[in-house]
C-alpha positions in Angstrom: -31.5 -17.2 143.0 -31.2 -18.6 139.0 -28.7 -21.4 138.4 -26.9 -20.1 136.0 -26.8 -22.1 132.5 -23.7 -23.6 131.0 -22.0 -22.8 127.4 -24.1 -26.4 126.5 -27.3 -25.5 128.5 -27.1 -22.2 126.7 -26.2 -23.8 123.4 -29.6 -26.3 123.7 -32.0 -23.6 124.7 -30.9 -21.1 122.0 -31.7 -24.6 119.2 -34.6 -24.8 121.2 -36.1 -21.4 120.9 -34.9 -21.3 117.3 -37.2 -24.3 116.5 -33.9 -25.5 114.4 -35.4 -29.1 115.7 -38.4 -29.7 115.2 -40.6 -32.8 113.3 -38.7 -32.6 109.8 -35.5 -32.1 111.3 -34.6 -34.3 113.9 -30.9 -35.1 114.6 -28.0 -31.7 114.6 -24.7 -31.7 114.5 -23.3 -28.5 116.3 -20.1 -27.2 116.4 -19.0 -24.3 119.3 -16.5 -21.8 117.4 -15.2 -19.8 120.4 -14.7 -23.1 121.8 -12.5 -24.6 119.1 -10.3 -20.7 118.5 -9.7 -20.9 122.5 -8.3 -25.0 122.1 -6.3 -23.9 119.3 -4.7 -21.1 121.9 -4.2 -23.7 124.0 -2.3 -26.1 121.4 0.0 -23.3 120.9 0.6 -21.8 123.9 1.7 -25.4 125.3 4.7 -25.6 122.7 7.6 -23.1 121.2 7.4 -21.1 118.0 8.9 -23.9 115.8 6.2 -26.3 116.1 3.6 -26.0 113.7 0.2 -27.2 113.9 -1.6 -29.0 111.4 -5.5 -30.6 111.8 -6.3 -33.7 110.5 -8.2 -32.7 108.3 -10.1 -36.4 108.4 -11.6 -35.8 112.0 -13.8 -33.0 110.7 -13.8 -32.5 106.7 -16.9 -29.4 107.1 -15.3 -26.3 104.9 -16.6 -23.6 107.6 -15.2 -25.5 110.3 -11.8 -25.8 108.4 -11.5 -22.1 107.4 -12.2 -21.4 110.8 -8.8 -23.7 112.0 -6.9 -22.1 109.2 -8.0 -18.4 110.6 -6.8 -19.4 113.8 -3.3 -20.5 112.7 -3.8 -23.9 112.1 -2.6 -26.1 108.8 -4.4 -29.1 107.0 -3.3 -32.8 107.2 -5.1 -34.6 104.4 -4.9 -38.5 103.7 -7.1 -38.5 100.1 -7.7 -36.2 97.4 -10.9 -35.3 98.3 -9.7 -34.0 101.9 -6.9 -32.1 99.6 -10.0 -30.2 97.5 -11.8 -29.9 101.1 -8.7 -28.2 102.4 -8.3 -26.3 99.5 -11.8 -24.6 99.5 -11.4 -24.0 103.0 -8.7 -21.2 101.9 -5.4 -23.2 103.1 -2.3 -22.9 101.5 -0.2 -25.3 99.9 2.9 -24.6 101.9 0.5 -25.4 104.8 -0.5 -28.9 103.5 0.8 -32.2 104.4 -0.5 -34.9 102.0 -0.6 -38.5 104.0 -1.9 -40.8 102.4 -0.9 -44.4 102.6 -2.1 -45.0 99.1 -1.7 -42.2 96.6 -1.8 -42.4 93.3 1.1 -41.0 90.5 -2.1 -38.4 89.9 -1.5 -37.4 93.4 2.2 -37.6 94.1 2.2 -35.2 90.6 -0.5 -32.8 91.7 1.5 -32.5 95.4 4.8 -32.3 93.8 3.7 -29.6 90.9 1.7 -27.7 93.2 4.1 -27.3 96.2 2.3 -29.6 98.4 4.4 -31.5 101.3 4.1 -35.3 101.3 5.0 -38.2 103.3 6.3 -40.9 101.9 5.1 -43.9 102.9 6.9 -46.9 101.4 9.4 -47.8 98.8 7.4 -48.4 95.6 6.4 -44.5 96.2 9.8 -43.4 96.7 10.6 -45.0 93.2 7.3 -43.0 91.8 8.5 -40.0 93.5 12.3 -39.8 91.8 10.7 -39.8 88.9 7.9 -37.4 89.1 10.8 -34.8 91.0 12.9 -34.7 87.5 10.0 -32.5 86.0 9.4 -30.8 89.0 12.9 -30.6 89.8 12.1 -26.9 91.8 9.2 -28.1 93.7 9.0 -26.3 97.0 7.4 -29.9 98.7 8.9 -30.6 101.6 9.5 -34.5 101.3 10.2 -36.7 103.7 9.5 -40.3 104.9 6.9 -41.5 107.2 8.7 -44.0 109.8 6.8 -46.4 111.7 8.9 -46.9 114.9 7.7 -50.4 115.7 7.3 -49.7 118.9 3.6 -51.3 120.4 0.0 -50.8 120.4 -2.2 -48.6 122.4 -5.1 -50.1 124.5 -7.2 -49.8 121.2 -5.5 -52.3 118.4 -7.8 -50.7 115.5 -6.2 -47.2 116.2 -2.9 -48.3 116.5 0.0 -47.3 114.0 3.2 -47.9 115.8 2.9 -52.1 115.8 5.2 -54.5 114.3 3.0 -55.3 111.5 1.2 -51.4 110.9 0.3 -51.1 107.9 1.4 -47.6 108.1 5.1 -46.5 107.0 8.3 -47.8 106.8 9.1 -50.4 109.3 12.1 -49.2 110.5 13.7 -51.9 113.1 13.2 -55.1 110.0 16.3 -56.3 108.8 18.8 -53.6 107.5 16.1 -50.8 107.3 17.8 -48.4 109.3 20.7 -48.5 107.0 19.0 -48.8 103.9 16.9 -45.6 104.8 20.0 -43.8 105.9 21.8 -44.3 102.1 17.9 -43.5 100.5 18.3 -39.8 102.4 22.1 -39.5 101.2 21.7 -39.8 97.3 18.4 -37.7 97.4 19.3 -33.9 98.9 15.6 -33.2 98.5 14.8 -35.6 101.6 14.1 -33.0 104.2 11.5 -34.6 106.5 10.9 -37.1 108.7 7.9 -38.3 110.0 6.3 -40.5 112.6 2.3 -41.0 113.9 2.4 -43.5 117.2 -0.5 -41.9 119.2 -4.4 -42.3 118.6 -7.1 -42.7 121.4 -6.2 -45.6 123.6 -2.3 -44.0 123.8 -0.3 -43.5 126.3 1.7 -39.9 126.3 5.2 -41.7 127.1 4.3 -44.0 124.3 3.9 -41.4 121.8 7.0 -39.5 123.0 9.0 -43.3 122.4 7.8 -42.7 118.9 9.1 -39.3 118.2 12.2 -39.5 119.7 13.1 -42.5 117.4 12.3 -40.1 114.5 14.2 -37.6 116.0 17.7 -39.6 116.5 17.0 -41.0 113.2 17.5 -37.3 111.8 20.0 -36.7 113.8 21.9 -40.1 113.2 21.1 -38.8 108.8 22.2 -35.1 109.7 26.0 -36.5 111.1 26.3 -39.4 108.2 25.6 -36.6 105.8 27.7 -33.9 107.5 24.8 -31.3 106.9 21.7 -30.5 108.0 19.8 -32.0 105.1 16.8 -33.1 107.7 15.1 -29.8 108.4 11.5 -30.6 109.5 10.5 -33.4 112.2 6.5 -34.6 111.8 6.0 -35.8 114.7 1.8 -36.8 113.9 -1.0 -36.6 116.1 -3.3 -38.2 118.0 -3.7 -37.5 121.5 -6.2 -38.9 123.4 -9.7 -37.4 124.0 -11.5 -37.7 128.0 -14.4 -38.7 127.2 -16.2 -39.6 130.7 -15.9 -36.1 131.8 -15.7 -32.7 130.9 -12.4 -32.3 132.3 -10.1 -31.9 129.2 -7.3 -34.6 129.7 -4.5 -34.7 128.8 -3.8 -31.5 127.8 -1.6 -29.7 125.3 0.7 -28.8 128.1 0.5 -32.4 129.7 1.9 -33.4 126.4 4.7 -30.7 125.5 6.1 -31.7 129.2 6.4 -35.0 128.5 7.4 -34.1 124.7 10.6 -32.1 126.6 11.9 -34.2 128.8 12.1 -37.2 126.4 13.0 -35.3 123.2 14.5 -32.2 124.6 16.5 -31.4 121.0 12.6 -30.6 119.6 12.7 -27.6 122.1 15.4 -25.7 120.3 15.1 -24.5 117.2 17.1 -26.8 115.4 14.0 -28.2 113.3 10.9 -27.5 112.5 8.4 -29.2 114.3 4.9 -30.1 112.9 2.2 -32.0 114.5 -1.6 -33.3 113.3 -3.7 -32.8 116.1 -6.9 -34.3 115.1 -9.9 -35.3 117.7 -8.3 -33.0 121.0 -9.0 -30.1 118.6 -12.7 -31.1 117.9 -13.9 -33.7 119.9 -15.2 -31.6 122.9 -16.1 -28.3 121.0 -19.2 -30.7 119.0 -22.2 -32.0 120.3 -24.9 -34.1 119.0 -28.7 -33.4 119.6 -31.2 -35.4 118.7 -34.8 -35.9 119.8 -36.5 -38.4 121.5 -39.5 -39.7 119.0 -40.7 -43.1 121.3 -40.0 -44.8 124.7 -40.8 -48.0 125.7 -40.1 -50.4 128.4 -38.1 -53.9 127.8 -37.1 -56.5 129.8 -37.1 -54.1 132.9 -34.8 -51.6 130.7 -36.0 -48.3 130.4 -35.7 -47.6 126.0 -35.4 -43.7 124.0 -35.2 -43.9 120.8 -34.2 -41.6 118.9 -32.8 -40.6 115.8 -29.1 -40.5 116.3 -27.6 -43.8 116.1 -25.2 -45.5 113.9 -25.6 -43.2 110.9 -23.7 -40.9 112.7 -21.8 -42.4 115.9 -20.7 -45.2 113.9 -17.7 -45.9 116.2 -20.0 -46.7 119.3 -22.6 -48.0 117.7 -19.9 -50.6 116.6 -17.1 -50.4 119.0 -18.7 -49.4 122.3 -16.3 -50.5 125.1 -13.8 -48.5 122.5 -15.9 -45.6 121.9 -18.0 -44.7 124.9 -20.0 -41.4 124.7 -21.9 -39.4 127.8 -25.6 -38.3 127.2 -27.5 -35.5 128.7 -31.3 -35.6 128.3 -33.7 -32.2 128.4 -36.9 -31.5 128.7 -38.8 -30.1 125.4 -38.8 -26.8 127.0 -34.5 -27.1 127.3 -34.3 -27.7 130.9 -31.8 -30.2 131.8 -32.9 -33.7 132.6 -31.4 -33.8 136.3 -32.1 -36.5 139.6 -33.5 -33.0 141.2 -36.5 -33.4 138.3 -37.1 -36.8 137.0 -37.1 -40.3 138.1 -33.9 -42.0 137.3 -33.6 -45.1 135.8 -31.5 -47.7 133.9 -31.8 -46.9 129.9 -30.5 -47.7 127.0 -30.8 -44.9 124.1 -31.5 -46.0 120.8 -31.0 -44.9 117.3 -32.8 -45.5 114.0 -31.1 -48.0 112.2 -32.4 -51.5 111.8 -30.1 -54.0 113.6 -30.0 -54.5 117.9 -26.3 -53.0 118.3 -27.8 -49.3 116.8 -27.1 -47.9 120.4 -25.6 -44.5 122.2 -25.2 -45.8 125.5 -26.8 -49.8 127.6 -28.1 -50.1 130.7 -27.1 -46.3 131.9 -28.7 -44.9 134.8 -30.6 -41.5 133.3 -32.9 -39.1 134.5 -35.9 -40.4 133.4 -36.7 -39.5 129.4 -39.7 -39.3 127.3 -41.4 -38.4 124.1 -40.3 -35.5 122.5 -37.4 -34.9 124.9 -34.0 -34.1 123.7 -30.6 -36.3 124.1 -27.1 -34.2 123.6 -24.5 -36.4 122.9 -21.5 -35.2 124.0 -17.6 -35.0 122.3 -19.3 -35.4 118.9 -17.0 -32.7 116.9 -14.8 -35.1 115.6 -15.4 -38.1 113.5 -19.3 -38.4 113.7 -21.5 -35.8 112.4 -18.7 -34.6 109.6 -17.9 -38.2 108.9 -17.5 -38.8 105.2 -20.1 -41.5 105.2 -22.9 -40.2 106.8 -23.7 -37.6 103.6 -25.6 -40.4 102.6 -27.7 -41.2 105.0 -31.3 -40.3 105.0 -32.5 -38.2 106.5 -29.0 -36.5 106.5 -27.7 -35.0 109.3 -28.0 -30.8 109.8 -25.3 -29.2 110.8 -24.6 -25.9 112.5 -22.4 -23.5 114.0 -22.3 -21.7 117.4 -20.4 -18.3 118.2 -20.9 -15.4 121.1 -22.3 -15.7 124.6 -25.5 -15.7 126.4 -28.0 -13.4 124.8 -25.8 -12.6 122.0 -25.5 -16.2 121.1 -25.3 -17.1 117.4 -26.1 -20.2 115.7 -25.5 -20.7 111.9 -26.2 -23.7 109.5 -23.7 -24.8 107.4 -25.1 -27.9 106.2 -28.8 -28.4 105.3 -30.3 -32.1 105.8 -32.6 -34.1 103.5 -35.7 -34.8 104.6 -38.3 -37.4 103.3 -40.0 -34.9 101.0 -36.9 -33.7 100.1 -35.2 -36.9 99.3 -39.2 -37.8 97.3 -38.4 -34.5 95.0 -34.9 -35.7 93.6 -36.5 -38.7 92.6 
């Protein structure tokens, strides 16, 4: 009896049969839109109706992907003017966008307030600028609030931890008399209606994330009590739900996070506040893969080395911080059949990229079915912060990106970003 192919095997077979990867197009990213829709559905199913989920555009700033997320019911969290432009190009309405950069210019602030785009204020100097802009647009519908750093500590990856004592993000709540000062700021400005924190990221425990959310919830309650009415109506609890890169299992799940939040901050699960999230990696990572061709193989020092076209230009975090951002790979024969221990010898393998530095490696010394010239390698869980990164747009050759939807023989693959070949580059010179 023929073994049923997995969803990913179907995608690889379809890409090969459609001749998407050939001698000139050597690395592609694929987003599974059906999987993406199911992920969004799981997020909404885990939380009550007063929750509204926005997507962190930086995690995958491709218009086709964002347009799909909008259709599935998500808003957009943006952190730069470019991301705002991309979100608007994807069809997001102003009321469903949050601008969250720590370095907003006067033009950024004026644009948001004029066009009713919500803002999370990072610091007191930014507040002073908004004080002046509000006078120009007193009837703005922009929901404005402070980003608060609860200073509760670091996760396992220091470079992505945002709630440390010295984090560059937000208003340091525990420093000096900052808590009282912030309460006075809200009391003097009835247009401050939101409070935001972002304490999660890869490597952060769910309990740490929930404790940060509790800090701003307690703060909102205290501010509203001092003012004597519910001025703060929105709690923006950020995103940062970690992703399991070690296997296909989706853990932690949105439901696990919701359960911990409900136990820690039960007030969120009433109708007292509108609650917004800013999930990014947890929405897209497991719905995207990179497929690249093995150009050459060699042996060096007893290690089998497979040279591919996917490296630091599309797998930047993994190439430079491999211990923090490890990725799984699966090999495929040129026919699309998966390489396994049943059809290939298992050998210690380095899967390498094309860039000219020694650290350009996807994985190091992993026991894998032996790869050969013209095989394919799938790099799993790369739907966020990999082939969609802003800075890979200028790499040569550029990475082509496709979306896939449908089932079995009805699987449909659509190109949403074409790659440059060397010939294309020469023609432009």
